[in-house]
N, C-alpha and C positions, 0 to 999 in steps of 0.2 A: 860456735865456739871459736874463740879467741883469744889468744895468749898475750900478754905483753914480752915485750925482748927481756926485760927483767925475771919473767914469771919463763920463758923459755930456757933461759940461763941456767935456773934456778933446777927443772928438770934435768938437764944435762949434769951439771955438779951432783945433784942427788944419784942419778944412775951411774956415773962412775965408779961411786963409792960401793955400790952393791958387788957382793959376792955373787957366784953364780944360782947358789941355792937362793938365795935372796930374789934374784930377778924372776927365778923359775914361781917361787909363793906369789908375786905378784901376777901371774895369771891363773893363780887358784881361786875358783868359787865353792866356798863349802855354805851349806846348809845346815840346820840344827840336826842332829839325829836323835829319835826319842829312843829313850832305854826304858828297861824295867815292862817288857810284858808288852811293847807296842813298838820294835825297832825296825821301822821305816824310814828314810830320809824323810825330812820336812817337804821336801817339794814332792814328794809320793802322797803324801797327807792332803796336799793342796790339790791336787789332781783328785782326789776321793773326794774332796769337798766339793769341788766343781762339776764332777760327775755324775754326783749323784748318789755316789757309794756309801758317803758319810754325811751325816745332817749339820748345819752349823752349828748347833745345840750339842753335838757329840765331840767335834772339834775342837769347841770351847773345853769342853772338859777335860779333854787329853791335854791342851795345851797347859790348863790351870794344874793339873794335878800331875802329869808325866815328869820325870825329869828329863832334862835335855842337855846332850852333849854339845857346845856352841865350839869345839875345837880351840879352848883359849890355850892349851899348850902352844899347839900348832901357829896359833895368831902371837903368841909370844914368843916364839921362835921365826916371825918374818916369813912364815910360810903360807900366809893367807891373803890375799889380796881384797877379795870381796865376801861378804857375809849375807846371807837371805834372811828377812826378819820385818815385824813390820812392829816390835814392841820399843817405846822409846829409852826405856829404863835400859832394858840388855842391850839395847846400841851403844847409850852410853860407857856402859860396863866394858864392853869389848873393844870401845873405841878408848878407852882410857888404857886396856893392853896395850894396844895398838902403836898408842901414842908414846906413852908414858914407859911402857916396859919394852920395847923393841931396840936394838940396836940403833937403827934410822928414823925410829918415830914415824911412819910412815901410814894416814890413818886407813880408815877401811872405807869401800864403797859398800853401802847397804843397799841392796838392791831388793824389789819387790814388783809383783803384777799390779799395777794398778790403773787397769783398763779401762774403766768410764766413772774414774772417782774412787776414795779408799773408804770412808765413811760417810760423806755425801757423795753419796752413790746417785749419778748421773744416766740419761738414757743411753742404751748400748750403743756404740757407734753405727750400725746399720741405720738405727732410728736418728741419731743427731746428724749424722750426712745429710738426712731428708729435709732438716730445717732451712738446707743452704743458707745458712748463716754464719759466716765466718767469723764475725764477730763475738757471738756467741761460744762458737768450737773453742777460738781462744781463751774466753773467760772463764770456761769450765776446766781448760788446761791448767790455767793459772791456778784455779780452786785447789786442783789435786795437787798442784805443786807444792802449794803452801800445806794444805793439810800431811803430805807425804813428808815434809821435812818435820812437822810435829809428830810424829811419830816413829823418827829416826831414819828415815828415808831419803835419800839423796840419789837413788836412780831408778828410773821407773820404766819398767819391761813397756812402752808404750812411745808412739801411737802403732796400734797394729794397722799396717797399709796394704794386704792383700787383697786386690781387685778380685773379687767374687761371680763367676758367672752362673756358678751351678748352685742352688739351694738344697740340694740335698748335701752338702758338705756341711759339716756342724758348724765351723768357725764362721761362718758367713756373717754370723751376729755381730763378732767382735771388729769389723773394717767396715771402712765405709759404704762397700757396695760394689756395683759391677762399671763403674766408670772412670777411665782413669784420669780426666780433667779433674772430675769433683774431687775424685779419691786424692788428686796432687794439692788443690785448695787446702781439704782435709788437712793433709799432710802439713804445708804450711802453717796453718792455724795453731794447731798443736804443737807443733815445734815452738812457737813464738811463743804459747802460753804458759809451755813447761820450763823454758830455758831464757827466756828475756827479760824476766822481772828480778835482775842481777843486783838492786841498789843492797838488798839485804840477802845474808846465805839462806834467811829463813824462807825464802820465798821462791826459789828455783830449784829445778833438780837436773840431774842431764838424763836426757831422753833416750830411748833405746827403740830404733824402728823396728819392727819386725812384720814378717818374717821374709826372711831374705833368702831367695827370691823365688815367685811361682810357685807357692806350697799351696795358693789356693786353686792351681789349674790341675790339681792332683785326680788324676785318672778316673771316670764315673764318679766324682764328687767325694771319693772313699778316702778319710783322713789318711795321712801319712803314705799315699800311695806314690805311684811314678808320674812323672810330670815330661813330658817330649813337645818341644816345640819349635817354630822356626826362631832366629835371631829378629828378625821383624815383629813377629807378635812380642816376643820377648820386650824390646827395645818400648814398642809403641803401645801394652797394654800393662803389663808388670812391674816396668820400671821405672814408669813416670814418676810415681808417689816417692820413692826414694830418691828420686834424684832432687826433686822438688823438698824434700825435705834434709838433703844434703846442702842443698842450696843456702837453705836457712841456718844452716850449720849445728844439725844434730850431733853429737856426742858419740855415738855407737850404734850398734847393728845388732841383728842375733841373727844368726844363719838359720835355717829351715831345716826342718827333718826330710825334705825330699829330696829325691834326685832328679837332676835337671839333665835330660838328655844322656841319662847314662851314668852322671856323675854327682855323687851327694854336695848337697850344697855346702855342707860343712868342710869339706876336701876340696871345693872346687875353685882355683885359682883364677880363672876366667871371671867367675862372678865377683870373687873377694879382692884380689890383687887388681885384675886390669881393669874391671867396672869400677867396683866401690871405691877402693883406692886410688886407685890411677885415674878414671873419667871424672865419675863424680867427688872424687877430692876428700874424701873423709878422713879428718885429722885424728879423730877418735879410732877406739877401738871396735872390734867384731868378738860376740861372746857366741858360743855353741847354745842350742837349745838343751835343756833338762837331757841327760844321757846322750847327746847327740853324736859325741866323738865314738862312745862305744858301740853304736848302732852303726857305725861305717864297717864293722866286723860282719854284723848282721847283712848288711847290704852285699857282701862281699868284695868291697874293693880295699879291704885290709885285712893282713893275716890275724892279727891280735891286736891287744890294746896298747902298746908300743908302738906300731906299726902304724894305727889310726891314727894316734898323738904326733907322730911325725908327718904324717900327711897333713895332718890340718896344719900346725903350725906352719909348715912349709908352704901351704895356700894362702895365707893370710890370716887363719884363725888365731885371736890373740887370747881369749881367756876362755877356761873350761869349768862349765857350768855343772858341778856336781859328781863328777866321775873319778877325780883324783888323778889322772890320768896325764896331763903334763905334771903332776905334783911328782908320779911316781919313776917318770919316763926319761921328760925333757933333758933334765940334767945330764942323765949318761946320754942321750943321744947328741948333745953337744959336744961331750967329752969324745964319742965315737966318730964325732965328724958328718953325723946324719943332720945335724941343726946348725947350721951356722951360728956365731955368735952375735954377727948382723941382724939376723932373723929374729933372734931371743931380744936384743936390746931394742928392735922396733918396736916389736909387742909391749914391751915393757915403757919405753916411751911414751907409747899412745895411751895407757893406762895412768901413766903419770900425769900426763897434761890436764885428763878430767879431773881428777881429783884436784889437782891445784885449783883448774878453772872454776870447782865448787866452792873453794874456798876452805877445805878441810883440814889444809896446816894449820889455819889461822882459827877457826872454829870447828872442830870435829863434833862439840855437843850440843845437846838439844837440851836450851834454857827450861829449868823445871818450871818456870811461868806458864811456856807453852804447855809443857805436858800437862800442867793441871786445866790450861783452859778447856782443852780438848777431851779433858778426862768427864767433862761434864756435857749441857746442852748444847748443841750444835748452833753455830753462830748464825743467827738469823738472816744475814746475807746468803749465806751459805746454804739454807732451806729455801729462800727465794728463788736465786738461780736452779738449782735442783727443778723446782715448779714450773719456772721460766722455760729451761729448756725442755722439759717432759711437754709443756701446752705447746710447743713449737714444733716437736715431734710427731706428735697426734697427725694423720693421715684421715680423711673422711672418702672412703672408697666407692660409697652410694649413698645417695638420699633419694630415693623413690618419693616421689610426693610432697619433698621436702618436711620428712617424718621428722627430721633435726632442725633445729634444736628441740628438744624436748621440754615442757612446760614442770616447773617445780609444783604446781597447783596441781599438776595431774596425777593419778595415781599409778603407780609403777610396781611392777613385777620384775626382781633381780633373782636370775638365774644363773645358775654354773660355780661351782667348789673354789675356783681361781678368784673368783670376786671377794672370797674373805680369806683369800692366804696372802698376806701382807709379807711373809718371805719368800713370796715368787716375784715381786715385784721387781727386783734388783737384779735380776737376768744372770746367764753366764758370767766368770769371772769376775764376781764382785766377792771380795773376800775381808772387807774392814767393817761390813755396815754392822748396824746394831737394830733388834728387832724394834725396840721403842721409836725410832724414827721412822718407821716405813708404813707407808698410807695405804691400806687398801681401795678397792673399789668401793665396798662396803662402809669401809670406815669414811670415804669422802662422800658418801650420799647421805651417811648420818650425820656429819659434820654440817652440810648444808643443808639440812633440814627436810627432804626430800621426804613426801610421803611414798612408803616402799612396803612391800612385804618380799621377805628372800627366802629360798628354797635351793639349797646347794646342788639336788639331782645329781649330779656328776662330773668329774673331771677327766684329766687327759689318760687315765688309768682308772681302774676297778669298772665297779658295776654302776651302771642305771637304777637309781632309786625310784621305781616305779609311784610310790605314793607320794613324793614329794612332786614328782613330774603332773601327777593327776590335780594335785593341790595347787601349782601353778597355773595349771591349764584353767580350774575352776574358778580362779581369781575373778572378781568383777573388772578387772582392767584389760584393756584390749593389746595394751604395751609392755612388751617384753624386754629387757635389756638383758641378753645373754652374754656372760663373761666368758670365753672360749679360747682354746688356744693350747699351748706347749708350757709344760715343766720346764724352770731354768735349766734343770739337767738335760733336757732333750736336745739343745743346742748346744754350742762350743767346741773344746777340744773332744774328741773320741764320740761325737754324736753326730756322724753322718747316718742318714736314713735314705730307705730306697723309697718311703711312701711319706710324702709331704703333703696329705689331706689331713684333715683335723683329725688326733688320734684318738681312740677310746671310742665312747659312744656318744660323744659329742654332737656328731652329724646326725645322728638317732633322734637326739631330743630337740634339734633345730626343725628337723623333720615335724616332727609332733607336734610343738608348737604353733608351725606353719599349718597345717592340715585342721589345728582345732581353729583356725580363725584369727589368729593371733600377729599381731604388727611386730615382728622381732629385729631388734636392733642385736646385732654381733657387734662385741666388742671383743677384737680380738688380741690375746696376750702370747708374744711368740717371740722367737730368737731366729727365726728365718721367715724368707717368701712362702706361705703355704700355697699350695695347688685349691684355687678357690670356686672351682667351674660350677657347683651346684650351689654354693651360697650365692655366686654373683646372679645368678639367673631369678635363684627363690627368693630370697630376703630383700626386704624394701629398706634396709640403711646397714651398711656394714662400715664399721671402725679400725682403723689397722692403729691398737694402742702400744703393739710392741711390748718390752720389757722397760718401763720410762723411768726407773730410780725410785728412791725414796718416797718421794712426792705422786706417784702415779695415779692415786687415788684422789687427792685435790684436783689434780690436772685434769683428770678423763670428767669428774663432775661438771668441772669450769665448762668444759669444752661442750659436752652431752647438752648442757641445759644451757647453753647460748651466751654464757657470761664471757666465755673466748671465743672467738671467731677463728677457728682454726688456719692454717696457712701451712701445713707439711706437705712434702711430697713425697714419692717414693724415690730411695737410690739404688731401686734393684726392681727389675720388671716379676709381677707374679703370673704365672703360669695357670691353666685351666684344669690340667691333668698332670699326673707324675712323669707322664711318658715324652712331656714337652721338656723338659731339661736336658743338658743345660739351654738356659733362654735370656738372652740379652738382645738390647734393641740392638747394638752398634756392630752389629756382626757384618762381614763382609758381604759384599754383593755377588749373588750368583748369577749364572747365565740363565739359570729358570726358576726365576722367583716365585713362593709359593704364592697358588691360587687357586681358585676353583677348578681349572685345568688339571687334569691327570697326571700329565707329565711335568709337573713341577716338584720344586723342593718341598715338599709336605709329609705329614704322616696322615694315612688314609681315616683314621679314627679319633684324630683331635684336631683342635682348630688351628689355623694357619698363625691367626695373630694370639696375642698374650691374652691372661685374662684382667691385667691392669699395667698400662706400660709403664717405663721408667719417665720419671719427673712428673708424675700424675698425681694429683690428689684435689678434691672438690673442697669450698669454701662456702660459709651459708650466704654469699653473694653471689653475681656471678661478673666476669672480667671477660671484656672484649677486645679485641686486637685487630687493628686495620690500618691502612696506609702506610704499609713496610717502604719504604725505600734504602737504598743501598748507596752509601755514599763512602769513594774512594780517595785515599790520598799516596804518599809515598810510603807511610808509615803503617797503611794497612785498610781493612773494609769497616765501616760502621753500620749497623743496622740501626735505622729510625724509625719509628713506630709510634702509634697511640694507642694506650691502654686505657680502657675505662671499666668503671664500675658501675654496671648497667641494673646492678641490684637497690637493696632500699637499706644497706646496713653498711657502716665500714667495714674495710679489709683489708689483709696484705696478700699480694701474689707474686709469686717466684717467677718472674719472666724469663727465660730461658732462649739461649741462640744457639744452633746448630748448624754446620755445615758439613758439605759432602764433596770431595774430590770427585768430580763427575768420571774426566780421564787421566789416570795414571799409570806410572812403571811397573805398579804392583796394584793389584785388587784392593782396594779401599773401603771400608765401613759406607753402610747405608747413609748413615748421618753419625755424628760426632757432635756432643755437645763441647761447646767452645766458649762460654761465658752465661752468667747470670746475674740478676738483681733483684732483690726484694722491693717491693713498690708498695705502699701504702694509700689507699685511697679512700676519702669519703665516699657515702653514697650519692650518685650521681657525678663524681668527679673523673674528671678525664686527664691525662697526663702524655706529654711526649716522652718518650723513654728512648735513650740510646747508649746502646751496648757495643763496644770495640771490637774488633777483633785483628789482632796485630797480624802482618803478614808474615812476620818470621815464625809464628805459632801455627801456619797454614800447611807445612810440609809433612814428613813421614820420617822415619827410618827404615832403611833400605835392609835386603838381608845380609849386608855386609856390616850391618850397624851404623849405618853413615846416616846423619840428618840431611833429608834433600827436600827444595822445594822447587815444584815443575810448575811452569806457565801453563795454563789452560781455564777450563770452566769450572766453576765451583757454585754450587747452589745453598743459598742461606735461607734458614729456617727460622722463625719465632714463634714462640707460642706457650703455654701454660703445661706442656708435656712434650714428650717426644713422638707422639702420635699425630697430635690435632695442632696445625701449624701451617703460619703463611710463609711463602716461600717468594724467593727471588734467584734472578740469578747475574754473574758477573763473571767477565773474563779477567784473568789477573796477571800480570806478567811481574815476574821477581827480579 
């Protein structure tokens, strides 16, 4: 986000005209209140939809019939700076009040959770990050920005950048996985896609990076729980993606719910003022998460709402989401000298900067022709992009005996309730989709002309239908495609789980199919890495399908039947059993690495190694790595190697480079991802691949938060995942 000198001057002139109350109004984000028999805030309704307490259909009925209070009088009085919503007609009405009926005519920020698409829902972030395709990540964000503006939304509560190492945490689905490097590349791509297409105000939005910070490190993977860690861990693991986003010009950040080392992030001046605004240079503003300020009272760090609000704004929080605590208390706090006018002005200035940068003063409204365009069928290019993203996100975890790809001429038995649940393909935190746009796996099979019989049998909840299972077993075909996994409500916010094995009777169904001699292809629909110890041992083929968005059925059908050769990789480690969590590849080296020897770091009753490692994913061809050599110059190290497609079909491989700092002043990870490249090769083709590693990226942050590069021995690895690698060593002087 860069403003011209003229724009900066406009902000200062506007700020000088504002009364104390008008300044406070800019810090207040309201959401529509539902009145008349359902008197809960809009954000609570959103939570009810995302956590499964309310269906999309029920939500739609409430929105269509309930009377809503959009706080028009407060907007008219200049006491609202932002509103939540995704209705372009209502957005225009509210903007008209703000622009034409207030003293200063300051337009509204219209915010909404557009995490992985609005109407054009593409794969959840943990899946899309596994494409290792920066260009794709940027293009899907561009699509989301364009649709957002068409729905009156100019501020996206995205991207979610929490590096998540514990799959019990439900919100692992919303972020780019367990690796800080991949998370940083994801962050840069998303900020570019959301914010860089600035030629027309119809094509870009303000991004809001979240959740700042270390929310994903919640103790025991339990949502909203406490977080404690060293400064070096904070800087090396949880801050890099936010730093990358700020370097790309991200407009805003959302403070997370958790406390960090005893200080809630909502009132944490060290993380908000010192790091985010000071060190990382955020020019925009920080917003609380929903009810975040009030929860500081429950945390026990504030006496009451007023105390919490004063602590929050003084710590560097600029906008209050939904509680009206700033609205109710900050003006008086300024008069009492508990909040300085300088602090208030800084918060207001940051919010105004974003509004000016968005072009809202010149173009506050959504044109009618744009509203009309998105009220009909989705643009073909949006559908095609959703399909491309879904295809590239699919990961083949196992393919024993080359069972995949299947032949369309073969008779297939399709089982699993999820196969026919078009409403489940969109995943957690998808709020703008329409049922008519969604393609289930069963619908994908039908559209492709697959010869199959379908038996729901069971889903993630409920009973197993013994008659349907018996009928499935008695079919003539030996090949069964079993769609199993989680409902979308089983991941996302407030969806932490102690048991991350397949829920319900789904594993029982798989066991009986295997016992009957069926060749079972398990297709997973899930929002988190699952513990797949039994499945990986007993099933011949496993396909990680995630929640892939509106084109899930189309994409999966093309991959299963070989029309598309899959290239997806895992952005998170998969455990074999629950008790291995948290499990991640880039763990610090220990003095007693896990092995078969008793006195080593391991569990007596669980494997040492993961079920499937970070970066892992099979293809319908085979790639061979060879001839690794390291080339050093003053700028860095280049890993040069030969990659050959030794199979008989074309394919794309994600070649990955890892580094280990062998000896350092702090214990370092056993390996760290430092680069990747997507390489497409014809059958039999080979290519020399070169992936550079800058010396300035070979350092780490110490326990004072200082970045250091230390001379010494480094191991460099290359390969198709974090486990199966070639390696070489080099001594580096900085």
